C-alpha positions in Angstrom: -44.5 31.4 -17.2 -42.7 28.9 -15.1 -41.7 25.6 -16.4 -41.6 22.9 -14.1 -38.7 21.7 -13.3 -38.3 17.6 -14.2 -38.3 15.2 -11.9 -36.3 11.9 -12.1 -35.4 9.2 -10.0 -32.0 8.9 -9.0 -31.9 5.5 -9.2 -33.5 5.0 -12.8 -31.0 3.8 -15.4 -31.0 7.0 -17.1 -29.3 8.3 -14.4 -26.6 6.1 -13.9 -23.8 8.3 -15.5 -24.3 11.2 -12.6 -25.0 8.4 -9.9 -21.2 7.3 -10.8 -19.6 10.4 -11.2 -21.5 11.6 -7.7 -20.2 8.6 -5.8 -16.8 8.5 -7.1 -16.1 12.7 -6.4 -17.9 11.9 -3.0 -15.4 9.3 -2.1 -11.8 10.8 -3.4 -13.2 13.8 -1.8 -13.4 12.1 1.8 -10.1 10.3 1.2 -8.2 13.6 0.2 -9.9 15.7 3.2 -9.2 12.9 5.9 -5.5 12.7 4.2 -4.9 16.1 4.4 -6.2 16.9 8.1 -3.5 14.2 8.8 -0.7 15.9 7.4 -0.6 13.6 4.2 -1.5 13.7 0.5 -3.1 11.7 -1.7 -2.9 12.7 -5.7 -5.8 11.4 -8.4 -5.9 10.1 -11.6 -8.6 9.4 -13.9 -8.3 6.3 -16.6 -9.1 7.5 -19.9 -10.1 4.3 -21.4 -12.4 1.7 -19.4 -10.1 -0.9 -20.9 -7.5 -0.2 -18.5 -9.4 -1.9 -16.1 -9.5 0.8 -13.2 -11.2 4.3 -12.8 -8.6 6.0 -10.5 -5.3 5.7 -10.0 -4.6 7.0 -6.2 -0.8 8.0 -5.4 0.3 9.0 -1.3 3.5 8.5 0.5 5.3 6.5 -2.9 2.2 3.9 -2.7 0.5 3.9 -5.9 -2.8 1.9 -6.3 -5.4 1.4 -9.3 -8.8 1.4 -8.3 -11.6 0.0 -9.8 -15.0 1.3 -8.4 -18.7 -0.3 -7.9 -21.4 0.9 -6.3 -24.7 -0.5 -5.5 -27.5 0.6 -3.1 -26.9 -0.2 0.5 -29.9 -2.7 0.6 -29.0 -4.3 -2.7 -28.8 -7.9 -2.8 -26.2 -8.1 -5.9 -24.2 -11.0 -4.9 -21.2 -10.3 -7.6 -19.4 -7.9 -9.4 -17.3 -8.3 -12.9 -14.0 -7.2 -12.8 -11.5 -6.3 -15.7 -8.6 -9.2 -16.2 -6.1 -5.7 -16.9 -6.4 -4.9 -13.3 -4.5 -8.0 -12.3 -1.4 -7.0 -14.2 -1.4 -3.7 -12.0 1.3 -3.7 -8.8 -1.5 -2.6 -6.5 -4.7 -2.8 -8.5 -7.9 -3.2 -5.7 -11.6 -3.1 -6.3 -13.9 -1.0 -4.0 -17.4 -1.7 -3.6 -19.3 1.0 -2.3 -22.7 0.4 -0.5 -24.7 4.0 -0.8 -28.0 5.1 1.0 -30.6 5.2 -1.4 -32.3 8.0 0.1 -29.4 10.4 0.7 -26.8 9.1 -2.0 -24.2 9.1 0.9 -21.9 6.3 0.9 -22.8 3.9 3.9 -20.4 0.9 3.9 -17.1 0.0 1.7 -16.6 -3.9 0.4 -12.7 -4.4 -0.8 -10.8 -6.8 -2.5 -7.2 -6.3 -2.7 -3.9 -6.6 -1.3 -1.3 -4.9 0.7 0.3 -2.1 -1.2 3.1 -3.1 -3.4 0.9 -6.6 -4.1 -1.5 -7.6 -7.1 -5.2 -8.5 -6.7 -5.9 -11.9 -5.6 -6.9 -14.3 -7.7 -9.8 -13.5 -10.0 -10.9 -17.2 -10.5 -12.1 -18.7 -14.1 -16.1 -17.6 -13.5 -16.2 -15.6 -17.4 -18.4 -13.3 -17.8 -21.1 -13.7 -20.4 -22.7 -10.8 -22.4 -26.5 -10.6 -21.4 -27.9 -10.4 -24.8 -27.5 -13.5 -27.2 -26.0 -12.9 -30.9 -27.7 -13.9 -34.1 -27.5 -17.4 -33.1 -29.2 -17.3 -29.5 -26.0 -17.9 -27.6 -24.7 -15.7 -24.8 -20.7 -15.1 -25.7 -17.9 -14.6 -23.4 -16.3 -11.6 -22.4 -12.6 -13.0 -21.8 -11.4 -9.5 -20.3 -14.0 -9.8 -17.3 -14.3 -12.5 -14.2 -17.4 -12.7 -12.1 -16.1 -12.3 -8.3 -18.6 -12.9 -5.7 -19.2 -10.3 -2.7 -18.4 -13.0 0.1 -14.8 -12.8 -1.1 -14.6 -8.9 -0.5 -13.9 -7.8 3.1 -16.2 -5.9 4.8 -14.5 -2.7 6.2 -15.8 -0.4 9.0 -14.7 3.1 7.9 -13.2 5.4 5.8 -10.4 5.0 8.0 -9.6 1.5 7.8 -10.2 2.0 3.9 -7.6 4.6 3.9 -5.2 1.9 5.7 -6.2 -1.0 2.9 -4.9 1.6 0.2 -2.3 3.0 1.3 -0.9 0.8 4.2 -0.2 1.3 7.9 2.8 3.3 8.9 5.4 0.6 8.8 3.8 -1.1 6.0 4.7 2.3 4.1 7.9 2.8 5.5 8.8 -1.0 4.4 8.0 0.0 0.6 10.2 2.9 0.9 13.1 0.8 2.4 12.6 -1.3 -0.9 12.8 1.4 -3.2 15.9 2.8 -1.3 17.7 -0.7 -1.2 17.1 -1.2 -5.0 19.3 2.5 -5.7 22.1 0.9 -3.8 25.1 -0.4 -5.5 24.9 -4.1 -5.9 26.3 -6.7 -3.0 29.6 -8.1 -3.8 29.0 -11.6 -6.0 31.5 -12.9 -3.2 29.4 -11.6 -0.1 26.8 -14.0 1.9 23.6 -14.4 -0.4 21.7 -13.3 2.5 23.0 -9.9 1.4 21.5 -10.1 -2.3 18.2 -11.3 -1.1 18.0 -8.5 1.4 18.7 -5.6 -1.1 16.1 -7.2 -3.5 13.7 -6.9 -0.8 13.6 -10.4 0.2 13.3 -10.0 3.9 12.4 -13.2 4.8 16.2 -14.3 4.4 17.1 -11.8 7.2 19.9 -13.7 9.2 18.8 -14.9 12.5 21.9 -14.6 14.0 24.8 -12.3 12.7 28.5 -11.7 14.2 30.2 -8.7 14.1 30.9 -8.3 10.7 27.3 -9.6 9.4 25.7 -6.7 11.8 28.5 -4.2 9.8 27.5 -5.6 6.4 23.8 -5.5 7.6 24.1 -1.7 8.4 25.6 -0.4 5.1 23.4 -2.3 2.9 22.0 1.3 3.2 22.8 4.7 3.2 21.6 5.9 6.2 22.2 9.9 5.9 20.0 9.7 2.0 17.5 7.4 4.7 17.1 10.3 7.1 17.8 13.5 5.0 21.0 14.0 6.9 23.8 16.0 5.2 26.9 14.2 7.4 28.0 12.4 10.9 27.6 15.1 12.8 23.6 15.5 12.7 23.5 11.6 13.3 22.7 11.8 17.3 19.5 13.2 16.3 18.7 9.9 14.9 20.3 7.4 16.9 19.4 8.7 20.6 15.5 8.7 19.8 15.7 5.3 18.4 17.1 4.0 21.4 14.6 5.8 23.6 11.7 4.1 21.7 13.2 1.1 22.0 13.6 1.6 26.2 9.7 2.3 26.0 8.6 -0.3 24.5 7.0 1.6 21.1 7.1 0.7 17.9 10.1 1.9 15.2 10.2 2.1 11.8 12.4 0.0 10.3 14.1 2.5 7.9 14.8 4.7 11.2 16.4 1.3 12.8 18.3 0.5 9.9 19.4 4.1 9.5 20.7 4.3 13.3 22.5 1.3 12.8 24.1 2.7 10.1 24.9 5.9 11.9 26.5 4.0 14.9 28.4 2.2 12.7 29.7 4.7 11.1 30.5 6.7 14.4 32.9 4.3 15.5 34.6 4.0 12.3 35.4 7.3 12.8 36.6 7.2 16.2 38.5 4.3 15.3 37.6 1.4 17.7 35.3 -1.4 18.5 31.5 -1.1 20.1 32.4 -1.2 24.1 29.8 -3.7 25.5 26.7 -1.1 26.0 27.3 -0.2 22.5 27.2 -3.6 21.2 24.2 -4.6 23.2 21.9 -1.5 21.2 23.5 -2.6 17.9 22.5 -6.0 18.4 19.0 -4.9 20.2 18.3 -2.5 16.6 19.4 -5.6 14.4 17.0 -8.0 16.1 14.1 -5.2 16.4 14.7 -4.7 12.5 14.4 -8.5 12.0 11.1 -8.5 13.5 9.8 -6.2 11.9 10.9 -7.0 8.3 9.6 -10.4 9.0 6.3 -9.1 10.6 5.4 -6.9 7.5 
């Protein structure tokens, strides 16, 4: 005799674990799929303990994101969520609130709470969460590790592509983070050098001088190792970097900051090897690259 299958309500409290795992796997699968189609990888690590403040850690292009996942029905009316304070200690912690179609159990929208890659969570506020049940004295005690954050503080995202950009940043934002890592690995600037050099090496790009003389431009260019930045084995390959950068600038298109900085380094090295000063055209190109680099870093 066949046994009748057990009918369950997917939104019943007894199915909460299955729902959470389903929504998490659907989300991660779609993020990985979209990124693979764009030639990018995404590494996924799951938290072992709830006290860590996050459910998954996603890493791509050198950007790591500790993500706390939340989910509710798309027609739900919940106006706040509880966020673990441990998440605020992570360098790029964020909260993703998934809105789920109740009939198909597929994600229908996203709400986002977080900063740019490399930035911590926005302030959580002081609304401490209380236990839902009272203790023996009839009091609902506080849960000091949790903060209640209103739905109005979340940003509504258009689609999964916008979510991926919020997680891992634009191409320029990812490139700036790459530059900061590179600068931290370089030899420290001389103590008697201009203060702006030490600030730039520390990633404080707001200290970028508005105007640089010839010596300042050379010092700026050599804060980086253009060969390492572009994966070059030596100066013979420099033209393969500099010419495309200048051509892209001529077309008015976006150039990644690391490409600009590396091109400046390579041009100054070439002139040093040739034992001469830049001619008017070369000097103008170097000034143009420095100006665009400053603009790119300050805007980002």
